[in-house]
C-alpha positions in Angstrom: 0.0 0.0 0.0 1.1 3.6 -0.7 0.7 6.4 1.9 -2.7 7.4 0.5 -4.0 3.8 0.8 -2.6 3.3 4.3 -4.3 6.5 5.4 -7.6 5.7 3.8 -7.7 2.2 5.3 -6.7 3.2 8.8 -9.3 3.7 11.5 -10.7 7.2 11.8 -7.9 9.7 12.6 -8.8 12.5 15.1 -9.7 15.8 13.5 -10.0 19.0 15.5 -12.6 20.8 13.4 -13.1 23.5 16.0 -9.8 25.0 15.1 -9.7 27.0 11.8 -6.3 27.2 10.1 -5.2 29.8 7.6 -5.3 29.2 3.9 -2.0 28.0 2.6 0.1 30.4 0.5 0.5 29.4 -3.1 4.1 28.2 -3.5 6.5 29.1 -6.2 8.4 25.9 -5.7 6.9 22.5 -5.0 9.5 20.7 -2.9 7.9 21.4 0.6 4.6 20.8 2.4 2.0 23.4 1.4 0.7 23.5 5.0 3.8 23.8 7.2 6.1 25.0 4.4 8.9 22.6 5.5 10.4 19.3 4.4 9.6 17.7 7.7 6.4 18.2 9.6 6.6 20.2 13.0 8.0 17.8 15.6 5.1 17.9 18.1 2.5 17.4 15.3 4.4 14.6 13.7 5.0 12.8 17.0 1.3 13.0 17.9 0.3 11.8 14.4 2.8 8.9 14.6 1.4 7.8 18.0 -2.1 7.8 16.6 -1.1 6.1 13.4 0.4 3.1 15.4 -3.0 2.6 16.9 -5.1 3.3 13.8 -3.2 1.4 11.0 -4.9 -1.8 10.1 -4.3 -5.0 8.1 -0.5 -4.5 7.8 2.2 -6.6 9.4 5.0 -4.1 9.3 3.4 -1.1 11.1 6.6 0.7 11.6 7.3 0.9 7.8 3.6 2.1 7.3 4.0 4.8 9.9 7.2 6.0 8.3 5.4 6.1 4.9 2.6 8.2 6.4 5.2 10.8 7.7 6.8 11.4 4.3 5.9 14.2 1.9 3.2 12.8 -0.4 1.9 14.2 -3.7 -1.6 15.6 -3.9 -4.1 13.0 -5.1 -4.9 15.0 -8.2 -2.4 13.9 -10.9 -2.3 17.3 -12.4 -1.4 19.1 -9.2 2.2 19.8 -8.2 1.5 20.3 -4.5 2.9 18.1 -1.7 2.0 17.8 1.9 2.5 15.8 5.0 -0.5 13.7 6.0 0.1 14.8 9.6 -0.3 18.4 8.4 -3.2 17.9 6.0 -5.1 15.8 8.6 -5.2 18.8 10.9 -5.7 21.4 8.2 -9.0 23.2 8.4 -9.0 26.1 5.9 -12.6 25.3 5.0 -15.2 24.1 7.6 -15.1 20.3 8.1 -12.3 19.7 5.6 -11.8 16.0 6.5 -8.8 14.8 4.5 -9.4 11.1 5.4 -13.1 11.3 4.3 -12.0 12.8 1.0 -9.6 9.9 0.5 -12.4 7.3 0.6 -12.9 5.4 -2.7 -16.5 6.6 -3.0 -15.1 10.1 -3.0 -11.7 10.7 -4.6 -9.6 7.6 -3.6 -6.8 9.9 -2.5 -6.3 13.0 -0.5 -6.7 16.2 -2.6 -5.5 19.6 -1.4 -8.1 22.5 -1.1 -7.2 23.7 -4.7 -9.6 21.1 -6.1 -12.8 22.1 -4.3 -15.1 25.0 -4.6 -14.9 26.6 -1.2 -18.4 27.9 -1.2 -20.0 24.6 -2.2 -17.8 22.7 0.3 -19.0 25.1 3.1 -22.6 24.3 2.1 -21.7 20.6 2.7 -22.2 19.6 -0.9 -18.8 18.0 -1.0 -19.1 15.7 -4.1 -20.4 18.7 -6.1 -17.6 20.9 -4.8 -15.0 18.8 -6.6 -16.7 18.7 -10.0 -16.7 21.0 -12.9 -14.4 23.9 -13.8 -12.6 25.8 -11.0 -10.8 29.1 -10.8 -7.9 29.2 -8.3 -6.8 32.2 -6.2 -3.4 33.6 -7.2 -1.8 34.0 -3.8 -3.5 31.3 -1.8 -4.4 27.6 -2.2 -8.2 28.0 -2.5 -10.6 27.7 -5.4 -14.2 28.4 -6.6 -16.4 27.1 -9.3 -16.4 29.4 -12.3 -20.2 29.5 -11.8 -19.8 30.3 -8.1 -17.6 33.3 -8.7 -17.3 35.2 -5.4 -19.0 38.6 -5.0 -16.5 41.5 -5.2 -13.6 39.4 -6.5 -11.4 40.3 -9.4 -9.2 38.2 -11.7 -6.5 38.4 -14.3 -8.3 36.0 -16.7 -6.6 33.0 -15.2 -6.7 33.3 -11.5 -8.5 35.4 -8.9 -6.2 38.2 -7.7 -8.3 39.7 -5.0 -11.2 38.6 -2.7 -13.5 40.7 -0.5 -11.7 41.3 2.8 -13.0 41.2 6.3 -14.0 44.6 7.7 -15.5 45.7 11.0 -19.3 45.8 11.1 -21.1 48.7 12.7 -24.8 48.5 11.7 -27.8 46.4 12.7 -27.6 42.6 12.8 -30.2 40.3 11.3 -32.1 39.0 14.3 -32.0 35.2 13.8 -29.2 32.7 14.5 -27.3 32.0 11.3 -26.5 28.5 12.5 -29.9 27.1 13.2 -32.5 29.6 12.0 -34.1 30.1 15.4 -34.4 33.4 17.4 -34.0 34.1 21.0 -34.0 30.5 22.2 -30.7 31.4 23.9 -28.4 34.5 23.8 -27.7 35.7 20.3 -24.1 36.8 19.8 -23.2 39.6 17.3 -20.5 38.9 14.7 -17.9 41.7 14.8 -17.5 41.6 11.0 -20.9 41.1 9.4 -24.6 41.3 10.0 -25.1 37.8 11.3 -26.0 36.7 14.8 -25.4 33.2 16.3 -26.0 31.0 19.3 -22.7 29.9 20.9 -24.1 26.3 20.9 -24.6 26.5 17.1 -21.0 27.7 16.6 -18.7 24.8 15.7 -15.4 26.8 15.6 -13.3 28.4 18.3 -12.9 32.2 18.1 -9.4 33.3 17.0 -9.8 36.0 19.7 -12.3 35.4 22.5 -12.8 39.1 22.9 -13.9 39.5 19.3 -16.7 37.2 18.4 -17.1 36.1 14.8 -19.5 33.9 12.9 -18.0 30.8 11.3 -18.2 32.4 7.8 -16.0 35.3 8.9 -13.5 33.1 10.7 -13.0 31.0 7.6 -13.3 34.0 5.2 -16.2 32.2 3.5 -17.2 34.1 0.3 -20.7 34.5 -1.2 -21.5 34.0 -4.9 -22.2 37.1 -6.9 -25.5 35.4 -7.9 -26.6 34.5 -4.4 -29.9 35.7 -3.1 -29.4 37.9 0.0 -31.2 39.9 2.7 -30.3 43.6 3.2 -31.5 46.1 5.7 -33.3 49.0 4.1 -32.1 52.2 5.8 -33.2 51.8 9.5 -36.0 49.4 8.7 -36.1 45.6 8.5 -34.0 43.3 6.3 -35.6 42.8 2.9 -35.2 40.3 0.0 -32.6 41.4 -2.5 -29.9 40.4 -5.0 -26.5 41.9 -6.1 -26.0 43.9 -9.3 -22.5 45.4 -9.2 -19.4 45.9 -7.0 -16.9 48.6 -6.3 -14.4 49.8 -3.7 -15.2 53.1 -2.1 -12.7 55.9 -1.3 -11.6 54.1 1.9 -11.0 50.8 0.0 -14.1 49.1 1.5 -15.8 46.7 -0.8 -19.4 47.8 -1.6 -22.2 46.1 -3.5 -25.1 47.6 -5.5 -28.2 46.0 -4.1 -31.4 45.5 -6.0 -34.4 44.8 -3.8 -36.8 42.1 -4.9 -39.7 44.6 -4.4 -38.8 47.0 -7.2 -40.6 49.9 -5.5 -37.4 50.2 -3.3 -34.6 52.0 -5.1 -31.3 50.3 -5.7 -28.6 51.2 -3.1 -24.9 50.8 -2.5 -24.0 49.1 0.8 -20.8 47.6 2.3 -20.5 44.0 1.3 -20.5 42.8 4.9 -24.0 44.4 5.3 -25.3 41.6 3.1 -26.8 38.6 4.9 -26.8 35.4 2.9 -29.0 32.5 4.2 -27.8 28.9 3.7 -30.3 27.1 1.5 -30.8 24.3 4.0 -31.9 26.8 6.6 -34.1 29.0 4.4 -37.4 27.4 5.4 -36.5 27.7 9.1 -35.6 31.3 8.7 -38.9 32.0 7.1 -40.9 30.4 9.8 -38.9 32.3 12.5 -39.3 35.5 10.7 -43.1 34.9 10.6 -43.3 33.9 14.2 -41.3 37.0 15.4 -43.0 39.2 12.7 -39.6 40.7 11.7 -41.3 43.0 9.1 -43.7 44.5 11.6 -42.2 47.9 11.4 -43.1 48.5 7.8 -45.3 51.6 7.5 -48.5 50.3 5.8 -50.4 47.1 5.1 -49.8 47.2 1.4 -46.0 47.4 1.8 -46.1 44.8 4.5 -47.9 42.3 2.3 -45.7 43.1 -0.7 -42.5 42.6 1.2 -43.7 39.4 2.8 -44.6 38.1 -0.6 -41.2 39.0 -1.9 -39.5 37.4 1.1 -41.6 34.2 0.7 -40.7 33.8 -3.0 -37.1 34.7 -2.2 -36.4 32.2 0.5 -38.4 29.5 -1.2 -36.1 29.9 -4.2 -33.1 29.9 -1.9 -34.4 26.7 -0.3 -34.4 24.9 -3.6 -31.1 26.3 -4.7 -28.6 24.0 -6.4 -25.1 25.2 -7.6 -24.8 25.4 -11.4 -22.3 22.6 -11.7 -22.3 19.3 -13.6 -24.5 16.7 -12.0 -23.0 13.5 -10.6 -22.2 11.1 -13.5 -23.8 7.7 -13.5 -21.2 5.3 -12.0 -19.8 2.5 -14.0 -21.7 -0.7 -13.4 -19.7 -3.8 -12.4 -20.4 -7.5 -12.7 -18.3 -8.9 -9.9 -17.8 -8.6 -6.2 -14.7 -7.0 -4.7 -13.1 -7.9 -1.4 -11.7 -5.2 0.9 -8.7 -6.0 3.0 -10.9 -5.8 6.1 -13.1 -8.6 4.8 -10.0 -10.8 3.9 -8.6 -10.3 7.3 -11.7 -11.7 8.9 -12.6 -14.5 6.5 -9.2 -15.4 5.0 -8.6 -16.4 1.4 -11.9 -17.1 -0.4 -13.2 -17.5 -3.9 -15.6 -14.6 -4.6 -19.1 -15.7 -5.6 -20.2 -15.0 -9.1 -23.4 -12.8 -9.2 -26.4 -13.4 -11.4 -26.7 -11.2 -14.4 -28.9 -8.1 -14.0 -32.3 -8.5 -15.5 -32.3 -7.0 -19.0 -35.8 -5.6 -18.6 -34.9 -2.9 -16.1 -33.1 0.4 -16.5 -31.7 3.3 -14.4 -33.4 6.6 -14.8 -32.9 10.0 -13.1 -35.9 11.5 -11.3 -35.9 15.2 -10.3 -36.1 15.6 -6.6 -35.2 12.0 -5.9 -32.1 11.1 -7.9 -31.5 7.8 -9.7 -33.9 5.0 -9.5 -34.5 1.6 -11.3 -37.6 1.2 -13.6 -39.2 -1.6 -15.4 -39.1 -1.7 -19.2 -42.1 -4.1 -19.3 -44.5 -5.7 -16.9 -42.6 -8.0 -14.6 -43.7 -10.6 -12.0 -41.9 -13.1 -9.8 -38.5 -12.7 -11.6 -35.0 -11.9 -10.3 -33.8 -8.4 -10.8 -30.2 -9.3 -9.9 -27.7 -9.7 -7.0 -26.7 -6.7 -4.9 -23.1 -6.4 -5.9 -20.6 -4.3 -4.0 -17.4 -4.4 -2.0 -17.3 -7.0 0.8 -16.2 -5.2 4.0 -16.0 -6.0 7.7 -18.7 -4.6 10.0 -16.0 -2.3 11.7 -15.0 -0.9 8.2 -18.7 -0.4 7.3 -19.2 1.6 10.6 -16.1 3.6 10.0 -17.2 4.6 6.5 -20.6 5.7 7.8 -19.2 7.7 10.8 -16.4 9.4 8.9 -19.0 10.6 6.4 -21.4 11.7 9.2 -18.6 13.7 10.8 -17.8 15.5 7.5 -21.5 16.7 7.3 -21.5 15.8 3.6 -25.1 16.1 2.4 -24.0 14.0 -0.7 -22.5 11.2 1.3 -22.8 7.9 -0.6 -23.4 5.1 1.9 -25.1 2.2 0.1 -24.4 -0.7 2.5 -26.3 -3.8 3.3 -25.3 -5.9 6.3 -25.2 -9.6 5.6 -24.1 -12.7 7.5 -21.5 -15.5 7.1 -19.8 -18.3 8.9 -16.2 -19.4 9.4 -15.6 -22.7 11.1 -19.3 -22.7 12.1 -18.8 -19.4 13.9 -21.3 -16.7 12.7 -19.7 -13.5 11.4 -21.5 -10.5 10.0 -20.1 -8.4 7.2 -21.2 -5.6 4.9 -21.8 -5.2 1.1 -20.9 -1.7 0.3 -22.0 -0.4 -3.1 -20.9 3.2 -2.8 -18.0 3.0 -5.3 -18.3 -0.6 -6.6 -21.8 -1.3 -7.7 -24.4 -2.7 -10.1 -27.9 -1.5 -10.8 -29.4 -3.0 -7.6 -27.8 -0.2 -5.5 -30.1 2.3 -7.2 -33.3 0.7 -6.0 -35.0 3.2 -3.7 -37.0 2.5 -0.6 -40.7 2.2 -0.1 -43.0 1.0 2.7 -45.1 -0.6 0.0 -42.3 -2.3 -2.0 -42.7 -4.3 -5.2 -39.4 -6.2 -4.7 -38.0 -8.3 -1.9 -34.5 -9.4 -0.7 -33.6 -13.1 -0.8 -30.6 -14.2 1.2 -28.7 -16.9 -0.7 -26.0 -18.9 1.0 -22.8 -19.5 -1.0 -19.8 -21.6 0.0 -16.7 -19.5 -0.8 -14.0 -21.7 1.0 -13.8 -25.1 2.7 -14.8 -23.6 6.0 -16.5 -20.4 4.9 -20.0 -19.6 3.9 -21.5 -16.1 3.2 -25.0 -14.9 2.3 -25.4 -12.8 -0.8 -28.4 -10.6 -1.4 -30.7 -11.4 -4.4 -33.4 -9.0 -5.4 -36.7 -10.5 -6.6 -39.4 -8.5 -8.3 -42.8 -9.3 -6.8 -44.8 -7.5 -9.4 -44.2 -4.2 -11.3 -45.9 -2.6 -14.3 -44.0 -1.2 -17.3 -42.6 2.3 -16.5 -42.9 1.9 -12.7 -40.1 2.1 -10.3 -38.7 -0.9 -8.5 -38.6 -0.4 -4.7 -37.5 -2.3 -1.6 -38.4 -2.0 2.1 -35.1 -1.0 3.8 -36.7 -1.1 7.2 -35.1 2.1 8.4 -35.2 2.7 12.2 -32.9 5.7 12.7 -34.8 8.1 10.5 -38.3 8.2 8.9 -39.2 6.9 5.4 -40.3 9.6 3.0 -41.7 7.3 0.3 -45.1 9.0 0.9 -47.1 5.9 0.0 -48.5 5.2 3.5 -50.3 7.4 6.0 -47.3 7.2 8.3 -44.8 8.2 5.5 -47.0 11.1 4.3 -47.1 12.5 7.8 -43.3 12.1 8.1 -42.7 14.2 5.0 -41.3 17.6 5.9 -43.9 20.3 5.5 -42.9 23.7 4.2 -45.3 26.6 4.7 -44.5 29.5 2.5 -47.8 31.3 3.2 -47.3 34.9 4.2 -48.7 36.6 7.3 -51.2 39.5 7.1 -52.1 42.4 9.3 -55.5 42.5 7.8 -58.4 40.7 9.6 -60.0 38.2 7.2 -63.7 39.1 7.0 -66.9 37.4 5.9 -67.6 39.5 2.7 -70.9 37.7 2.2 -72.3 39.5 5.3 -71.8 43.2 4.6 -73.3 44.3 7.9 -70.6 42.4 9.8 -67.8 43.8 7.6 -64.9 44.9 9.8 -62.4 47.3 8.4 -60.1 47.4 11.4 -56.7 45.7 11.4 -55.2 43.4 13.9 -51.4 43.4 14.1 -49.8 40.0 13.8 -52.9 38.0 12.7 -51.7 35.2 10.5 -53.3 33.7 7.4 -54.2 30.1 7.4 -51.0 28.3 6.3 -50.9 26.3 3.1 -48.8 23.1 3.5 -46.6 22.0 0.6 -44.6 18.8 0.6 -40.9 18.8 0.0 -39.6 15.7 -1.7 -36.0 15.1 -0.5 -33.6 12.9 -2.4 -34.2 9.4 -1.2 -31.2 8.1 0.6 -30.0 4.5 0.8 -30.1 2.6 4.1 -27.5 3.6 6.6 -26.0 1.4 9.2 
């Protein structure tokens, strides 16, 4: 194994993701580590990493040689990249929130550790890590950091090849937006003001240590997180509330402060120039929570008249709903290559010994993969099918401990695109029962794309296969019960840790997240059929009856 493989196959290394680290300077020479800028990692860091590596390295007889390999300078996992780093340094490197080098090295992601030059910093911060490493990137000239061309940072400038300047952090001296930027709630606990932008946060929602305890900062300001020039934003109008807006142009004022020309969504408000740090950008995943909190606390209550109040709430509803459904303009995940054979991971071989891998059945030719908006890939019938085999669930055979590690390391990374397509199965060695996993995250056939349902039209059959003189394992065979042409194949994954969102049963329909984008009104709803009882007075804060809408999240595969 090379250093990347040893690191990937080791148990989870400790990552202190509460400690932000500076962006590395872009080197002119490529013979040293991009993080510590030395040939040898700092002594204390390297010694701590060595001690942990001795405990975490698995499946290798000569651990000392493996530890030494981990401590050498290694090349970036991207073949076109000239950068080098120590794994001890990159393991503790946090220039972007939750930059977990070991998770990035997993085969379902990139197979090797890549430096931050290969990820869009904005997308990565939004926890769409697979997407952050796809499509065309533009690098920063003086630092190792990058952005999608379509995620170009607001206020940045470039020389045609690289970004030469980014918006800088400046002190904030205006009103803060009155909701926690980390959870979307209000005064459930003390709200702390960021010293450099318009955001507030709860300390319990803040996952990073302050560089200076006397100068509180939100996580975005600590990491220097940029916003896209196309992002939807909220901006305070003069001394009034924050309103829905977008950005039109950028400039630096006479004092060198980056400013942005704001266009309010309600076009009755004039465009205005404001400092860039006056802009509040809501993360898409929190948009619905922000909207509900804004309604509950009636944050537009100071608007002068009912017409303006309704217009601005309508603009805010449309604005945050669009933000809620936002997806970066990058290439979608390509359909993985389908395989026809199982693969054995070293963790499986260590437990079961040398075996002959079973040969899976051929996938049924009358089914196909299709992409469905809002759900992702699924498997569909080309014709009416009944009581036939769809195929065997093919993947990489791994130990239970390896399967758990893969799940937990992904969970720690907060990757919303984590690929965890694992089934637990059973086997025997010398008549002793041993469980194992079939992981189809990076080595898969069509069966891994069958989605879940509480009213499934397929079922799993466990087939015992003898793979060595003293070893038996169960493989998983998918049988179609009955499905009509054009309909999707589904299985009951029997989730227990989170609800099913198939929406086919009363329980699943009730579990679907409800998003209420209805706007509040200060006008009392009256019975216009009874003119004598017509009431023309207004009641502050009275809410319209909400209208529920269902949000169909992407169906996820079963997790251990």
